C-alpha positions in Angstrom: 6.2 -21.7 26.2 4.3 -19.3 28.9 5.5 -19.8 32.6 3.1 -21.5 34.9 0.8 -19.1 37.2 0.8 -21.4 40.4 -0.8 -19.5 42.9 -2.2 -16.2 43.7 0.4 -15.7 46.5 2.9 -15.6 43.9 1.4 -12.8 41.9 2.3 -9.5 44.4 4.8 -7.5 42.7 6.4 -4.2 42.8 5.6 -3.3 39.3 3.2 -5.1 36.8 4.0 -4.0 33.1 1.0 -5.3 30.5 3.1 -5.5 27.2 6.0 -7.2 25.9 7.2 -5.2 23.0 10.0 -2.6 23.2 8.1 -0.2 25.5 7.5 -3.0 28.0 10.6 -4.7 28.2 12.4 -1.5 29.0 9.9 -0.2 31.5 10.4 -3.8 33.5 14.3 -3.4 33.1 14.0 0.0 34.8 12.1 -0.6 37.3 14.0 -3.8 38.4 17.5 -2.3 38.2 15.6 0.1 40.8 15.6 -2.9 43.2 12.2 -3.2 42.5 10.1 -6.8 41.9 8.8 -6.5 38.4 6.3 -8.5 36.4 5.9 -8.4 32.6 2.5 -10.0 31.3 2.7 -10.2 27.6 -1.1 -11.7 25.5 0.9 -13.4 22.9 3.3 -16.4 23.1 6.1 -14.4 22.4 7.3 -11.2 23.1 8.0 -8.6 20.2 5.0 -6.5 19.6 5.1 -4.0 16.7 8.8 -2.9 18.0 9.7 -6.3 16.7 8.0 -5.7 13.1 9.4 -2.0 12.5 12.2 -1.3 10.5 14.3 -0.7 13.2 15.3 3.3 13.6 15.7 5.2 16.3 16.7 9.2 15.6 18.7 11.0 18.3 21.2 13.6 18.9 25.0 13.5 20.8 25.4 9.7 19.9 28.8 8.0 20.0 28.5 7.6 16.0 27.3 11.4 15.5 30.7 12.6 17.1 33.0 10.0 15.6 31.3 11.8 12.4 32.2 15.1 13.6 28.5 15.8 13.4 27.9 18.5 16.6 24.2 18.4 17.3 21.7 18.9 20.2 18.5 17.9 21.4 17.1 21.6 21.2 17.9 21.3 17.6 15.9 18.1 17.3 13.1 19.8 19.2 12.8 22.3 16.7 13.1 20.3 13.9 10.4 17.7 14.7 7.3 20.3 13.7 8.5 20.0 10.3 7.3 16.4 9.7 4.3 17.2 11.1 2.9 19.8 8.8 -0.7 20.7 9.2 -0.6 18.8 12.3 2.2 20.6 14.0 0.2 22.7 16.3 -1.7 19.7 18.2 1.8 18.6 18.9 2.3 18.1 22.9 5.3 20.1 23.0 5.8 19.1 26.8 6.5 15.4 25.7 8.4 16.5 22.6 10.8 18.1 24.6 11.1 14.8 27.1 11.7 12.7 24.1 14.5 14.9 22.5 16.3 15.4 25.7 16.4 12.1 27.1 16.7 9.9 24.0 20.2 10.6 23.7 21.0 9.0 27.1 18.3 6.2 25.9 20.3 5.6 22.6 23.7 4.9 24.8 21.5 2.9 27.2 21.2 0.6 24.1 24.3 0.7 23.3 25.3 -0.3 26.4 23.0 -3.8 26.3 24.9 -4.8 23.4 22.6 -3.6 20.2 24.5 -2.2 17.1 23.3 0.5 15.3 24.0 2.1 11.5 24.1 5.6 10.7 24.0 8.4 11.5 22.0 8.8 8.3 20.0 11.8 6.9 16.3 12.3 6.9 15.3 16.2 6.2 13.7 18.1 7.5 16.2 17.1 9.9 19.1 19.7 9.7 21.7 17.1 10.6 21.6 13.1 10.2 20.0 11.6 13.1 18.8 8.4 12.4 20.5 5.3 13.4 19.2 1.9 12.3 19.8 -1.5 14.5 21.5 -4.5 12.7 21.0 -6.9 11.8 17.4 -6.3 12.2 14.3 -5.2 14.6 14.3 -8.3 16.3 17.6 -7.8 17.7 15.9 -5.2 20.3 13.7 -7.8 21.5 15.9 -11.0 21.7 18.6 -8.0 23.6 16.3 -6.8 26.2 14.5 -10.2 26.7 17.3 -11.9 27.6 18.9 -9.2 29.9 15.3 -8.4 31.7 15.2 -12.0 32.6 18.9 -12.2 33.5 18.2 -9.1 35.9 15.1 -11.0 37.5 12.0 -9.8 35.8 9.6 -12.4 35.8 8.2 -12.7 32.4 4.7 -14.4 31.6 3.5 -15.1 27.8 0.1 -15.6 26.8 -1.4 -14.0 29.5 -3.8 -11.2 28.6 -4.7 -8.6 30.5 -8.5 -7.8 30.7 -8.9 -4.8 33.3 -7.5 -2.8 36.0 -8.2 -3.4 40.0 -8.9 -0.2 41.8 -9.0 0.5 45.4 -10.1 3.5 47.1 -9.1 5.3 43.6 -6.0 3.8 43.1 -4.9 1.2 40.7 -3.4 -1.5 42.9 -3.2 -4.1 40.3 -5.1 -6.2 37.1 -7.0 -9.0 36.1 -5.7 -11.4 33.5 -8.0 -14.2 31.8 -11.2 -15.0 31.6 -13.7 -18.0 33.7 -10.7 -20.5 35.1 -7.9 -19.2 34.1 -8.8 -15.7 35.5 -5.7 -14.5 37.9 -5.4 -11.2 39.8 -1.8 -9.5 40.1 -1.1 -6.8 43.0 0.9 -3.7 42.7 2.7 -2.4 45.2 3.7 0.0 43.3 2.4 1.1 40.0 1.2 -0.7 37.0 2.7 0.5 33.4 0.3 0.4 30.1 2.8 -0.4 27.4 0.3 -2.5 25.1 1.1 -0.5 22.0 -1.7 1.3 19.8 -5.0 0.7 18.7 -4.9 0.0 14.7 -6.5 -3.5 14.8 -9.2 -2.4 17.4 -12.2 -1.5 15.4 -14.5 0.1 18.3 -11.7 2.7 18.9 -10.9 3.4 15.7 -14.6 4.1 14.7 -14.9 6.4 18.2 -11.6 8.1 16.7 -10.8 7.9 13.4 -12.8 9.3 9.9 -15.0 6.3 8.8 -12.8 5.4 5.9 -9.5 5.2 7.5 -11.3 2.9 10.5 -12.0 0.0 7.9 -8.2 0.0 6.9 -6.5 -3.3 8.3 -3.4 -3.2 10.7 0.1 -4.1 10.0 0.0 -5.4 13.3 -3.1 -7.5 14.0 -2.7 -8.0 17.7 -2.3 -4.3 18.1 -5.8 -4.0 20.3 -5.4 -0.9 22.4 -6.0 -3.2 25.7 -4.3 -0.2 27.5 -5.9 2.6 25.9 -8.9 0.8 26.7 -8.2 0.1 30.2 -7.0 3.7 30.7 -10.4 5.1 29.5 -12.3 2.9 32.1 -10.9 4.2 34.9 -11.1 8.1 33.7 -8.5 8.2 31.3 -8.9 10.0 27.8 -7.3 9.4 24.4 -5.2 12.3 22.5 -5.0 12.6 18.8 -7.0 9.5 18.3 -7.2 10.5 14.5 -3.9 10.5 14.0 -2.2 7.4 12.2 1.1 6.6 10.6 -0.8 5.2 7.4 -3.3 4.4 5.9 -0.6 3.7 2.9 -0.3 0.9 0.5 2.1 -1.7 0.8 3.5 -5.0 -0.6 1.9 -8.3 1.1 5.1 -9.6 2.8 6.4 -12.9 1.1 5.2 -16.2 2.4 8.7 -17.3 3.7 11.0 -15.2 5.8 13.5 -13.4 3.8 17.0 -14.0 4.5 17.5 -10.8 6.4 15.0 -11.1 8.9 16.4 -14.9 9.4 19.7 -13.7 10.6 20.6 -14.0 14.4 20.9 -11.1 16.5 24.8 -11.8 17.1 26.9 -8.7 18.0 29.8 -9.8 16.3 27.5 -10.2 12.8 25.9 -7.0 13.4 29.3 -5.2 13.6 30.2 -6.9 10.4 27.4 -5.7 8.8 27.9 -2.1 9.9 31.1 -2.3 9.0 30.2 -3.7 5.3 27.6 -0.9 5.1 30.5 1.5 4.9 33.2 -0.5 3.1 32.2 -3.0 0.7 31.9 -2.2 -2.7 28.2 -1.2 -3.9 27.5 -3.8 -6.1 28.5 -6.7 -3.6 26.6 -5.2 -0.6 23.6 -4.3 -2.9 21.9 -7.9 -3.3 21.9 -8.5 0.5 20.4 -4.7 1.0 17.8 -5.2 -1.2 16.6 -8.4 0.1 15.7 -5.9 3.0 14.7 -3.0 1.3 12.0 -5.0 -1.4 10.6 -6.8 1.8 8.9 -4.2 3.9 8.4 -0.5 2.6 5.9 0.9 1.0 5.7 1.3 -3.0 6.5 5.3 -3.7 3.4 7.3 -5.1 5.2 8.6 -7.3 4.6 5.7 -9.3 0.7 6.9 -9.6 2.4 10.5 -10.3 4.1 9.1 -13.7 0.9 6.9 -14.8 0.9 3.6 -13.0 -2.2 2.0 -12.4 -4.1 0.5 -9.7 -6.6 -2.6 -10.8 -8.3 -4.8 -8.2 -8.1 -8.5 -8.5 -10.6 -8.6 -11.2 -8.9 -6.1 -13.0 -11.1 -3.3 -12.1 -9.6 0.0 -12.2 -11.8 1.9 -9.0 -10.3 4.9 -8.0 -8.1 8.3 -9.0 -4.5 7.2 -8.3 -3.4 10.5 -7.3 -6.4 11.2 -4.7 -5.6 9.2 -1.9 -5.7 5.4 -3.2 -4.6 3.7 0.1 -8.4 5.1 1.4 -10.2 3.2 -1.9 -8.4 -0.2 -1.8 -9.9 -1.5 1.5 -13.3 -1.1 -0.6 -12.2 -3.8 -3.0 -12.5 -7.8 -3.1 -10.2 -9.2 -0.3 -9.0 -5.4 -0.1 -6.0 -6.0 -2.7 -4.9 -4.6 -5.6 -2.3 -4.2 -8.1 0.0 -1.8 -9.6 0.5 -1.5 -13.0 3.3 0.1 -15.2 3.9 0.3 -18.9 7.2 -0.4 -20.8 7.7 3.7 -20.4 7.1 3.7 -16.7 9.0 0.8 -15.8 12.2 2.2 -17.9 11.9 5.2 -15.8 11.7 3.6 -12.7 14.9 1.7 -13.3 16.8 4.6 -12.3 17.4 7.3 -9.7 15.5 9.2 -9.0 12.9 7.4 -9.7 12.7 4.5 -7.1 10.2 1.9 -6.2 10.8 2.1 -2.4 13.6 3.0 0.0 14.9 2.9 3.3 16.0 6.4 4.0 19.8 6.5 4.8 20.2 2.9 3.7 19.3 2.1 0.1 16.6 2.9 -2.9 15.2 0.1 -4.7 14.3 -0.1 -8.5 12.2 -2.2 -10.6 15.0 -4.4 -11.4 15.6 -5.3 -7.7 11.8 -6.4 -7.5 12.3 -9.0 -10.6 15.1 -10.4 -8.6 14.2 -10.1 -4.5 10.5 -10.4 -4.7 9.6 -12.5 -7.7 5.9 -13.4 -5.9 5.4 -9.5 -6.4 6.8 -9.0 -9.8 4.6 -10.0 -12.8 5.5 -9.4 -16.4 4.0 -9.8 -19.7 4.0 -8.4 -23.3 0.2 -7.6 -23.8 -2.7 -7.1 -21.3 -4.4 -10.2 -22.1 -1.3 -12.2 -21.0 -0.8 -10.0 -17.9 -4.6 -10.9 -17.1 -4.0 -14.5 -17.3 -0.9 -14.5 -15.4 -2.8 -12.5 -12.4 -5.9 -14.7 -12.9 -8.1 -12.0 -14.3 -10.7 -11.5 -16.8 -8.4 -10.2 -19.5 -11.7 -8.6 -21.5 -12.1 -6.5 -17.9 -8.6 -5.3 -17.7 -8.5 -3.9 -21.4 -11.7 -2.3 -20.7 -10.4 -0.7 -17.6 -7.4 0.4 -19.1 -9.1 2.1 -21.9 -11.6 3.8 -19.8 -8.3 5.3 -17.4 -6.7 6.5 -20.8 -10.1 7.9 -22.4 -10.0 9.8 -18.9 -7.0 11.9 -19.1 -7.7 12.2 -22.9 -11.1 14.2 -22.0 -9.6 15.8 -18.9 -12.0 14.3 -16.8 -9.0 13.1 -14.6 -5.9 14.8 -13.6 -3.9 15.0 -16.6 -0.6 12.6 -16.9 0.9 9.7 -18.8 -1.0 7.3 -20.7 -0.8 3.5 -20.0 0.0 2.3 -23.6 3.2 0.7 -24.4 3.8 -2.9 -24.2 5.5 -5.1 -22.5 3.5 -4.4 -18.7 4.3 -4.9 -15.2 2.1 -5.5 -12.3 3.5 -4.9 -9.0 1.4 -6.8 -6.1 -0.8 -7.9 -4.3 -1.0 -4.6 -2.1 -3.1 -3.9 0.3 -3.9 -0.6 2.3 -2.6 -0.8 6.2 -2.1 1.2 9.2 1.2 1.3 10.8 0.3 3.0 13.9 -2.6 4.1 15.5 -1.3 7.7 17.2 -3.9 7.8 19.8 -2.4 7.6 23.2 -3.7 8.1 26.8 -3.0 11.3 27.8 0.1 11.5 30.3 2.2 14.2 32.3 6.0 14.1 32.2 6.5 11.1 34.5 4.2 9.1 32.4 1.2 9.3 35.1 -2.3 8.9 33.2 -4.4 11.6 33.6 -8.0 11.5 34.7 -10.5 13.7 35.7 -9.7 17.3 36.0 -6.2 16.4 34.1 -5.0 14.9 37.8 -2.9 11.6 37.8 -4.7 8.1 38.4 -2.7 7.1 41.3 -0.9 4.0 40.5 -1.5 4.0 36.6 1.1 5.0 34.0 1.7 4.5 30.1 4.4 4.6 28.2 4.7 3.7 24.1 2.3 4.2 21.8 -0.2 3.7 24.6 0.7 6.7 26.4 1.8 9.0 23.4 -0.2 11.7 24.9 -0.9 13.7 22.1 3.2 13.6 20.9 3.4 13.9 17.1 6.0 11.4 16.0 6.0 11.9 12.2 9.6 11.0 10.7 11.5 7.9 11.1 12.8 6.7 14.3 10.9 8.8 16.8 7.7 5.9 17.6 11.0 3.5 18.4 12.8 6.5 20.7 9.6 7.5 22.3 8.9 3.7 22.8 12.1 2.9 24.6 12.4 6.8 26.2 8.9 6.9 28.0 9.1 3.0 29.0 11.8 3.7 30.8 10.6 6.9 32.4 7.4 4.9 33.1 9.2 1.8 34.8 11.2 4.3 37.0 8.4 6.3 38.4 6.5 3.2 38.7 9.3 1.5 40.9 9.6 5.1 43.3 5.7 5.0 44.1 6.2 1.2 45.5 8.1 2.8 48.9 6.8 6.5 48.3 10.3 7.4 47.7 10.6 10.8 46.5 10.6 10.8 42.4 13.7 12.3 40.7 12.8 14.7 38.4 12.4 13.9 34.6 15.4 15.3 32.7 
């Protein structure tokens, strides 16, 4: 239930935080620990944001887990390794913010642990030269559960189902926010700063059309409430979005199960998390595997290697509509209901039953093969002894599906498409439904090292801060664990500076 807002006299605080995901909670806690009054405003009925939907990995150096494993690592090496994930985009990175992240995320990680969060790792992920990735247990909801509980205990005022609509400016300074519309309209005033921590803009059609390529802009988001509220408000006061065309995705993903999986239902209990961490290192693989597979087969994308080895992508009518090895994730949104199925014949199915041919993976944790999907995702695993029977299982016209496969094989024979194995041998398997999704849009407001939003002539907009995806500022966060690392680290820095601005005290220098 959302807290009731009784009168405008209750709406004056030192710091206002917009957004109740991991970034916003970190900012609110940091400002409150400095002794400031803080209100956090979340438009959804519950806290969580994209943090609560994530795999839960955070990448950091000099962690207790690294030291216990005899791994000696450094922020400098982390800084040097990150461009390896960016590829051709590396020259567009905000080097100053990358340094801010790698220098400060080790302390952020220890802070998260001090609040009671439990992590498994470190796990390797090349091109990182050393294992740095740590995954929260039992699932990513633990972040929100622990941070929300701690924020309330410290005295952060949290209002849910309250949407911030615009910023209030006086004499060029941001002094508060307006929420709601009509009779529900309210003003909240900030004596210090306003922190925008409302996530990315992957669900905002206007911003996607403005910044992204047309074929990307039409792809649906993983989080339908990532509507770019913070970016839009920042633009309204003279801010600018950097790297608006960059995103994690589009990528093809299985539709989530209609019922929550066992792993997602696990309570964020510290004792349970510690037992899970111990089990992952000590229990026999055969005993642990079914539990791990219930996670790996739920949230992750099917490997594109399926298509290299001959898998065929069809729409819900059984029509083959694209060259699978040429950006299939961009073609899928043009199909009916934006839905497709991945088909494998007997040869392909056998190949993707063992290493190194996996269907999906959680880096550093486990690999999932076809049999794992048969056991754990019966809703997306369909098998039949003929194409006609498979088509009927999928509610397709058998003739259409058979003709699609014939044309596909013919295109391989005559060289009209890239040479790869033909689709021939029964029995057949269909994995799906699948859909293209944008996981995160990386376009964020330009900010400085103190996370102040930069406006005209790259000068700070007084009283306004942005963090997480909202304040990504051109920082490239490819690779697992960097988005969450930035979310918590930037949130804390923004909250700290917004808090000190409440008394015009000297700001501490960022590390």
